[in-house]
mmCIF file of the N, C-alpha and C atoms, coordinates in Angstrom:
data_MODEL
# 
_entry.id   MODEL 
# 
loop_
_atom_site.group_PDB 
_atom_site.id 
_atom_site.type_symbol 
_atom_site.label_atom_id 
_atom_site.label_alt_id 
_atom_site.label_comp_id 
_atom_site.label_asym_id 
_atom_site.label_entity_id 
_atom_site.label_seq_id 
_atom_site.pdbx_PDB_ins_code 
_atom_site.Cartn_x 
_atom_site.Cartn_y 
_atom_site.Cartn_z 
_atom_site.occupancy 
_atom_site.B_iso_or_equiv 
_atom_site.pdbx_formal_charge 
_atom_site.auth_seq_id 
_atom_site.auth_comp_id 
_atom_site.auth_asym_id 
_atom_site.auth_atom_id 
_atom_site.pdbx_PDB_model_num 
ATOM 1   N N  . MET A 1 1  ? 103.547 163.952 62.035 1.00 0.00 ? 1  MET A N  1 
ATOM 2   C CA . MET A 1 1  ? 102.222 164.404 61.684 1.00 0.00 ? 1  MET A CA 1 
ATOM 3   C C  . MET A 1 1  ? 101.237 163.821 62.699 1.00 0.00 ? 1  MET A C  1 
ATOM 4   N N  . THR A 1 2  ? 100.492 164.686 63.350 1.00 0.00 ? 2  THR A N  1 
ATOM 5   C CA . THR A 1 2  ? 99.557  164.237 64.363 1.00 0.00 ? 2  THR A CA 1 
ATOM 6   C C  . THR A 1 2  ? 98.188  163.953 63.744 1.00 0.00 ? 2  THR A C  1 
ATOM 7   N N  . GLY A 1 3  ? 97.293  163.486 64.573 1.00 0.00 ? 3  GLY A N  1 
ATOM 8   C CA . GLY A 1 3  ? 95.956  163.133 64.100 1.00 0.00 ? 3  GLY A CA 1 
ATOM 9   C C  . GLY A 1 3  ? 95.178  164.330 63.594 1.00 0.00 ? 3  GLY A C  1 
ATOM 10  N N  . LEU A 1 4  ? 95.299  165.468 64.264 1.00 0.00 ? 4  LEU A N  1 
ATOM 11  C CA . LEU A 1 4  ? 94.544  166.647 63.851 1.00 0.00 ? 4  LEU A CA 1 
ATOM 12  C C  . LEU A 1 4  ? 95.010  167.151 62.488 1.00 0.00 ? 4  LEU A C  1 
ATOM 13  N N  . ASN A 1 5  ? 96.312  167.093 62.231 1.00 0.00 ? 5  ASN A N  1 
ATOM 14  C CA . ASN A 1 5  ? 96.822  167.491 60.916 1.00 0.00 ? 5  ASN A CA 1 
ATOM 15  C C  . ASN A 1 5  ? 96.182  166.636 59.831 1.00 0.00 ? 5  ASN A C  1 
ATOM 16  N N  . THR A 1 6  ? 96.169  165.349 60.055 1.00 0.00 ? 6  THR A N  1 
ATOM 17  C CA . THR A 1 6  ? 95.631  164.419 59.070 1.00 0.00 ? 6  THR A CA 1 
ATOM 18  C C  . THR A 1 6  ? 94.145  164.666 58.843 1.00 0.00 ? 6  THR A C  1 
ATOM 19  N N  . ILE A 1 7  ? 93.407  164.878 59.934 1.00 0.00 ? 7  ILE A N  1 
ATOM 20  C CA . ILE A 1 7  ? 91.966  165.111 59.804 1.00 0.00 ? 7  ILE A CA 1 
ATOM 21  C C  . ILE A 1 7  ? 91.698  166.390 59.026 1.00 0.00 ? 7  ILE A C  1 
ATOM 22  N N  . LEU A 1 8  ? 92.423  167.457 59.327 1.00 0.00 ? 8  LEU A N  1 
ATOM 23  C CA . LEU A 1 8  ? 92.208  168.723 58.621 1.00 0.00 ? 8  LEU A CA 1 
ATOM 24  C C  . LEU A 1 8  ? 92.507  168.594 57.130 1.00 0.00 ? 8  LEU A C  1 
ATOM 25  N N  . ILE A 1 9  ? 93.581  167.910 56.802 1.00 0.00 ? 9  ILE A N  1 
ATOM 26  C CA . ILE A 1 9  ? 93.940  167.752 55.395 1.00 0.00 ? 9  ILE A CA 1 
ATOM 27  C C  . ILE A 1 9  ? 92.927  166.869 54.672 1.00 0.00 ? 9  ILE A C  1 
ATOM 28  N N  . LEU A 1 10 ? 92.499  165.794 55.314 1.00 0.00 ? 10 LEU A N  1 
ATOM 29  C CA . LEU A 1 10 ? 91.509  164.918 54.680 1.00 0.00 ? 10 LEU A CA 1 
ATOM 30  C C  . LEU A 1 10 ? 90.165  165.613 54.491 1.00 0.00 ? 10 LEU A C  1 
ATOM 31  N N  . VAL A 1 11 ? 89.743  166.396 55.465 1.00 0.00 ? 11 VAL A N  1 
ATOM 32  C CA . VAL A 1 11 ? 88.491  167.153 55.325 1.00 0.00 ? 11 VAL A CA 1 
ATOM 33  C C  . VAL A 1 11 ? 88.624  168.171 54.199 1.00 0.00 ? 11 VAL A C  1 
ATOM 34  N N  . GLY A 1 12 ? 89.779  168.831 54.120 1.00 0.00 ? 12 GLY A N  1 
ATOM 35  C CA . GLY A 1 12 ? 90.003  169.789 53.039 1.00 0.00 ? 12 GLY A CA 1 
ATOM 36  C C  . GLY A 1 12 ? 89.948  169.131 51.672 1.00 0.00 ? 12 GLY A C  1 
ATOM 37  N N  . LEU A 1 13 ? 90.549  167.949 51.545 1.00 0.00 ? 13 LEU A N  1 
ATOM 38  C CA . LEU A 1 13 ? 90.494  167.233 50.266 1.00 0.00 ? 13 LEU A CA 1 
ATOM 39  C C  . LEU A 1 13 ? 89.088  166.749 49.949 1.00 0.00 ? 13 LEU A C  1 
ATOM 40  N N  . PHE A 1 14 ? 88.343  166.326 50.977 1.00 0.00 ? 14 PHE A N  1 
ATOM 41  C CA . PHE A 1 14 ? 86.955  165.900 50.787 1.00 0.00 ? 14 PHE A CA 1 
ATOM 42  C C  . PHE A 1 14 ? 86.109  167.065 50.285 1.00 0.00 ? 14 PHE A C  1 
ATOM 43  N N  . LEU A 1 15 ? 86.296  168.229 50.885 1.00 0.00 ? 15 LEU A N  1 
ATOM 44  C CA . LEU A 1 15 ? 85.535  169.407 50.451 1.00 0.00 ? 15 LEU A CA 1 
ATOM 45  C C  . LEU A 1 15 ? 85.947  169.849 49.049 1.00 0.00 ? 15 LEU A C  1 
ATOM 46  N N  . ALA A 1 16 ? 87.213  169.696 48.715 1.00 0.00 ? 16 ALA A N  1 
ATOM 47  C CA . ALA A 1 16 ? 87.670  170.033 47.362 1.00 0.00 ? 16 ALA A CA 1 
ATOM 48  C C  . ALA A 1 16 ? 87.013  169.098 46.346 1.00 0.00 ? 16 ALA A C  1 
ATOM 49  N N  . GLY A 1 17 ? 86.862  167.836 46.700 1.00 0.00 ? 17 GLY A N  1 
ATOM 50  C CA . GLY A 1 17 ? 86.139  166.907 45.832 1.00 0.00 ? 17 GLY A CA 1 
ATOM 51  C C  . GLY A 1 17 ? 84.688  167.316 45.681 1.00 0.00 ? 17 GLY A C  1 
ATOM 52  N N  . GLY A 1 18 ? 84.103  167.840 46.744 1.00 0.00 ? 18 GLY A N  1 
ATOM 53  C CA . GLY A 1 18 ? 82.729  168.344 46.675 1.00 0.00 ? 18 GLY A CA 1 
ATOM 54  C C  . GLY A 1 18 ? 82.612  169.541 45.752 1.00 0.00 ? 18 GLY A C  1 
ATOM 55  N N  . VAL A 1 19 ? 83.616  170.401 45.767 1.00 0.00 ? 19 VAL A N  1 
ATOM 56  C CA . VAL A 1 19 ? 83.624  171.552 44.852 1.00 0.00 ? 19 VAL A CA 1 
ATOM 57  C C  . VAL A 1 19 ? 83.610  171.064 43.408 1.00 0.00 ? 19 VAL A C  1 
ATOM 58  N N  . TYR A 1 20 ? 84.452  170.102 43.104 1.00 0.00 ? 20 TYR A N  1 
ATOM 59  C CA . TYR A 1 20 ? 84.520  169.559 41.744 1.00 0.00 ? 20 TYR A CA 1 
ATOM 60  C C  . TYR A 1 20 ? 83.193  168.911 41.353 1.00 0.00 ? 20 TYR A C  1 
ATOM 61  N N  . SER A 1 21 ? 82.639  168.127 42.256 1.00 0.00 ? 21 SER A N  1 
ATOM 62  C CA . SER A 1 21 ? 81.387  167.428 41.975 1.00 0.00 ? 21 SER A CA 1 
ATOM 63  C C  . SER A 1 21 ? 80.235  168.419 41.791 1.00 0.00 ? 21 SER A C  1 
ATOM 64  N N  . PHE A 1 22 ? 80.146  169.398 42.674 1.00 0.00 ? 22 PHE A N  1 
ATOM 65  C CA . PHE A 1 22 ? 79.056  170.370 42.580 1.00 0.00 ? 22 PHE A CA 1 
ATOM 66  C C  . PHE A 1 22 ? 79.186  171.231 41.333 1.00 0.00 ? 22 PHE A C  1 
ATOM 67  N N  . ALA A 1 23 ? 80.411  171.535 40.922 1.00 0.00 ? 23 ALA A N  1 
ATOM 68  C CA . ALA A 1 23 ? 80.610  172.322 39.706 1.00 0.00 ? 23 ALA A CA 1 
ATOM 69  C C  . ALA A 1 23 ? 80.161  171.530 38.479 1.00 0.00 ? 23 ALA A C  1 
ATOM 70  N N  . LYS A 1 24 ? 80.415  170.217 38.472 1.00 0.00 ? 24 LYS A N  1 
ATOM 71  C CA . LYS A 1 24 ? 79.976  169.388 37.346 1.00 0.00 ? 24 LYS A CA 1 
ATOM 72  C C  . LYS A 1 24 ? 78.452  169.287 37.299 1.00 0.00 ? 24 LYS A C  1 
ATOM 73  N N  . GLN A 1 25 ? 77.799  169.349 38.459 1.00 0.00 ? 25 GLN A N  1 
ATOM 74  C CA . GLN A 1 25 ? 76.344  169.258 38.521 1.00 0.00 ? 25 GLN A CA 1 
ATOM 75  C C  . GLN A 1 25 ? 75.660  170.596 38.280 1.00 0.00 ? 25 GLN A C  1 
ATOM 76  N N  . LYS A 1 26 ? 76.450  171.649 38.101 1.00 0.00 ? 26 LYS A N  1 
ATOM 77  C CA . LYS A 1 26 ? 75.947  173.001 37.853 1.00 0.00 ? 26 LYS A CA 1 
ATOM 78  C C  . LYS A 1 26 ? 75.049  173.504 38.991 1.00 0.00 ? 26 LYS A C  1 
ATOM 79  N N  . LEU A 1 27 ? 75.488  173.266 40.215 1.00 0.00 ? 27 LEU A N  1 
ATOM 80  C CA . LEU A 1 27 ? 74.761  173.775 41.379 1.00 0.00 ? 27 LEU A CA 1 
ATOM 81  C C  . LEU A 1 27 ? 75.073  175.262 41.551 1.00 0.00 ? 27 LEU A C  1 
ATOM 82  N N  . PRO A 1 28 ? 74.335  175.963 42.426 1.00 0.00 ? 28 PRO A N  1 
ATOM 83  C CA . PRO A 1 28 ? 74.546  177.410 42.587 1.00 0.00 ? 28 PRO A CA 1 
ATOM 84  C C  . PRO A 1 28 ? 75.993  177.768 42.934 1.00 0.00 ? 28 PRO A C  1 
ATOM 85  N N  . VAL A 1 29 ? 76.428  178.885 42.396 1.00 0.00 ? 29 VAL A N  1 
ATOM 86  C CA . VAL A 1 29 ? 77.816  179.318 42.561 1.00 0.00 ? 29 VAL A CA 1 
ATOM 87  C C  . VAL A 1 29 ? 78.131  179.610 44.025 1.00 0.00 ? 29 VAL A C  1 
ATOM 88  N N  . GLY A 1 30 ? 77.163  180.109 44.782 1.00 0.00 ? 30 GLY A N  1 
ATOM 89  C CA . GLY A 1 30 ? 77.395  180.426 46.188 1.00 0.00 ? 30 GLY A CA 1 
ATOM 90  C C  . GLY A 1 30 ? 77.796  179.196 46.993 1.00 0.00 ? 30 GLY A C  1 
ATOM 91  N N  . VAL A 1 31 ? 77.168  178.074 46.707 1.00 0.00 ? 31 VAL A N  1 
ATOM 92  C CA . VAL A 1 31 ? 77.505  176.835 47.410 1.00 0.00 ? 31 VAL A CA 1 
ATOM 93  C C  . VAL A 1 31 ? 78.913  176.389 47.048 1.00 0.00 ? 31 VAL A C  1 
ATOM 94  N N  . ILE A 1 32 ? 79.267  176.498 45.780 1.00 0.00 ? 32 ILE A N  1 
ATOM 95  C CA . ILE A 1 32 ? 80.586  176.084 45.326 1.00 0.00 ? 32 ILE A CA 1 
ATOM 96  C C  . ILE A 1 32 ? 81.667  176.975 45.938 1.00 0.00 ? 32 ILE A C  1 
ATOM 97  N N  . VAL A 1 33 ? 81.420  178.265 45.993 1.00 0.00 ? 33 VAL A N  1 
ATOM 98  C CA . VAL A 1 33 ? 82.392  179.193 46.578 1.00 0.00 ? 33 VAL A CA 1 
ATOM 99  C C  . VAL A 1 33 ? 82.567  178.920 48.066 1.00 0.00 ? 33 VAL A C  1 
ATOM 100 N N  . LEU A 1 34 ? 81.468  178.682 48.770 1.00 0.00 ? 34 LEU A N  1 
ATOM 101 C CA . LEU A 1 34 ? 81.547  178.391 50.195 1.00 0.00 ? 34 LEU A CA 1 
ATOM 102 C C  . LEU A 1 34 ? 82.340  177.116 50.456 1.00 0.00 ? 34 LEU A C  1 
ATOM 103 N N  . LEU A 1 35 ? 82.107  176.081 49.678 1.00 0.00 ? 35 LEU A N  1 
ATOM 104 C CA . LEU A 1 35 ? 82.873  174.841 49.819 1.00 0.00 ? 35 LEU A CA 1 
ATOM 105 C C  . LEU A 1 35 ? 84.346  175.070 49.499 1.00 0.00 ? 35 LEU A C  1 
ATOM 106 N N  . GLY A 1 36 ? 84.620  175.866 48.476 1.00 0.00 ? 36 GLY A N  1 
ATOM 107 C CA . GLY A 1 36 ? 86.004  176.149 48.096 1.00 0.00 ? 36 GLY A CA 1 
ATOM 108 C C  . GLY A 1 36 ? 86.759  176.892 49.186 1.00 0.00 ? 36 GLY A C  1 
ATOM 109 N N  . ILE A 1 37 ? 86.105  177.862 49.788 1.00 0.00 ? 37 ILE A N  1 
ATOM 110 C CA . ILE A 1 37 ? 86.740  178.629 50.864 1.00 0.00 ? 37 ILE A CA 1 
ATOM 111 C C  . ILE A 1 37 ? 86.997  177.744 52.079 1.00 0.00 ? 37 ILE A C  1 
ATOM 112 N N  . SER A 1 38 ? 86.007  176.932 52.436 1.00 0.00 ? 38 SER A N  1 
ATOM 113 C CA . SER A 1 38 ? 86.199  176.061 53.594 1.00 0.00 ? 38 SER A CA 1 
ATOM 114 C C  . SER A 1 38 ? 87.261  175.000 53.324 1.00 0.00 ? 38 SER A C  1 
ATOM 115 N N  . SER A 1 39 ? 87.339  174.515 52.098 1.00 0.00 ? 39 SER A N  1 
ATOM 116 C CA . SER A 1 39 ? 88.382  173.565 51.736 1.00 0.00 ? 39 SER A CA 1 
ATOM 117 C C  . SER A 1 39 ? 89.760  174.197 51.859 1.00 0.00 ? 39 SER A C  1 
ATOM 118 N N  . ALA A 1 40 ? 89.894  175.412 51.360 1.00 0.00 ? 40 ALA A N  1 
ATOM 119 C CA . ALA A 1 40 ? 91.182  176.108 51.439 1.00 0.00 ? 40 ALA A CA 1 
ATOM 120 C C  . ALA A 1 40 ? 91.588  176.356 52.884 1.00 0.00 ? 40 ALA A C  1 
ATOM 121 N N  . PHE A 1 41 ? 90.627  176.725 53.739 1.00 0.00 ? 41 PHE A N  1 
ATOM 122 C CA . PHE A 1 41 ? 90.940  176.956 55.143 1.00 0.00 ? 41 PHE A CA 1 
ATOM 123 C C  . PHE A 1 41 ? 91.386  175.669 55.839 1.00 0.00 ? 41 PHE A C  1 
ATOM 124 N N  . CYS A 1 42 ? 90.703  174.566 55.564 1.00 0.00 ? 42 CYS A N  1 
ATOM 125 C CA . CYS A 1 42 ? 91.083  173.295 56.188 1.00 0.00 ? 42 CYS A CA 1 
ATOM 126 C C  . CYS A 1 42 ? 92.472  172.856 55.738 1.00 0.00 ? 42 CYS A C  1 
ATOM 127 N N  . LEU A 1 43 ? 92.738  172.964 54.447 1.00 0.00 ? 43 LEU A N  1 
ATOM 128 C CA . LEU A 1 43 ? 94.053  172.567 53.954 1.00 0.00 ? 43 LEU A CA 1 
ATOM 129 C C  . LEU A 1 43 ? 95.152  173.464 54.514 1.00 0.00 ? 43 LEU A C  1 
ATOM 130 N N  . ALA A 1 44 ? 94.892  174.765 54.567 1.00 0.00 ? 44 ALA A N  1 
ATOM 131 C CA . ALA A 1 44 ? 95.889  175.694 55.100 1.00 0.00 ? 44 ALA A CA 1 
ATOM 132 C C  . ALA A 1 44 ? 96.149  175.420 56.582 1.00 0.00 ? 44 ALA A C  1 
ATOM 133 N N  . ALA A 1 45 ? 95.101  175.154 57.347 1.00 0.00 ? 45 ALA A N  1 
ATOM 134 C CA . ALA A 1 45 ? 95.281  174.872 58.774 1.00 0.00 ? 45 ALA A CA 1 
ATOM 135 C C  . ALA A 1 45 ? 96.073  173.589 58.974 1.00 0.00 ? 45 ALA A C  1 
ATOM 136 N N  . GLY A 1 46 ? 95.792  172.572 58.185 1.00 0.00 ? 46 GLY A N  1 
ATOM 137 C CA . GLY A 1 46 ? 96.536  171.325 58.302 1.00 0.00 ? 46 GLY A CA 1 
ATOM 138 C C  . GLY A 1 46 ? 97.999  171.493 57.957 1.00 0.00 ? 46 GLY A C  1 
ATOM 139 N N  . ILE A 1 47 ? 98.283  172.240 56.910 1.00 0.00 ? 47 ILE A N  1 
ATOM 140 C CA . ILE A 1 47 ? 99.668  172.452 56.495 1.00 0.00 ? 47 ILE A CA 1 
ATOM 141 C C  . ILE A 1 47 ? 100.416 173.317 57.508 1.00 0.00 ? 47 ILE A C  1 
ATOM 142 N N  . LEU A 1 48 ? 99.749  174.334 58.028 1.00 0.00 ? 48 LEU A N  1 
ATOM 143 C CA . LEU A 1 48 ? 100.404 175.183 59.021 1.00 0.00 ? 48 LEU A CA 1 
ATOM 144 C C  . LEU A 1 48 ? 100.695 174.413 60.304 1.00 0.00 ? 48 LEU A C  1 
ATOM 145 N N  . ARG A 1 49 ? 99.823  173.473 60.662 1.00 0.00 ? 49 ARG A N  1 
ATOM 146 C CA . ARG A 1 49 ? 100.090 172.659 61.857 1.00 0.00 ? 49 ARG A CA 1 
ATOM 147 C C  . ARG A 1 49 ? 101.273 171.723 61.620 1.00 0.00 ? 49 ARG A C  1 
ATOM 148 N N  . ILE A 1 50 ? 101.433 171.219 60.389 1.00 0.00 ? 50 ILE A N  1 
ATOM 149 C CA . ILE A 1 50 ? 102.568 170.366 60.089 1.00 0.00 ? 50 ILE A CA 1 
ATOM 150 C C  . ILE A 1 50 ? 103.874 171.153 60.233 1.00 0.00 ? 50 ILE A C  1 
ATOM 151 N N  . GLN A 1 51 ? 103.883 172.368 59.739 1.00 0.00 ? 51 GLN A N  1 
ATOM 152 C CA . GLN A 1 51 ? 105.097 173.179 59.761 1.00 0.00 ? 51 GLN A CA 1 
ATOM 153 C C  . GLN A 1 51 ? 105.392 173.751 61.144 1.00 0.00 ? 51 GLN A C  1 
ATOM 154 N N  . GLY A 1 52 ? 104.447 173.676 62.042 1.00 0.00 ? 52 GLY A N  1 
ATOM 155 C CA . GLY A 1 52 ? 104.662 174.171 63.402 1.00 0.00 ? 52 GLY A CA 1 
ATOM 156 C C  . GLY A 1 52 ? 104.541 175.670 63.535 1.00 0.00 ? 52 GLY A C  1 
ATOM 157 N N  . LEU A 1 53 ? 103.970 176.336 62.557 1.00 0.00 ? 53 LEU A N  1 
ATOM 158 C CA . LEU A 1 53 ? 103.822 177.781 62.627 1.00 0.00 ? 53 LEU A CA 1 
ATOM 159 C C  . LEU A 1 53 ? 102.615 178.190 63.467 1.00 0.00 ? 53 LEU A C  1 
ATOM 160 N N  . TRP A 1 54 ? 101.706 177.255 63.652 1.00 0.00 ? 54 TRP A N  1 
ATOM 161 C CA . TRP A 1 54 ? 100.477 177.535 64.366 1.00 0.00 ? 54 TRP A CA 1 
ATOM 162 C C  . TRP A 1 54 ? 100.436 176.661 65.605 1.00 0.00 ? 54 TRP A C  1 
ATOM 163 N N  . THR A 1 55 ? 100.543 177.255 66.776 1.00 0.00 ? 55 THR A N  1 
ATOM 164 C CA . THR A 1 55 ? 100.557 176.457 68.018 1.00 0.00 ? 55 THR A CA 1 
ATOM 165 C C  . THR A 1 55 ? 99.263  176.526 68.750 1.00 0.00 ? 55 THR A C  1 
# 
């Protein structure tokens, strides 16, 4: 696992925590959806880099 994989996964988990926190605070749905999408993209990119499917 390289440094970029770790950074992408950690950023994705950080953003997922933001989704949970913002949902508890009842912030606008658009912000929560945007954070959720960006979290999913970061996690997917990190996992794909681990598997070597994305060069």
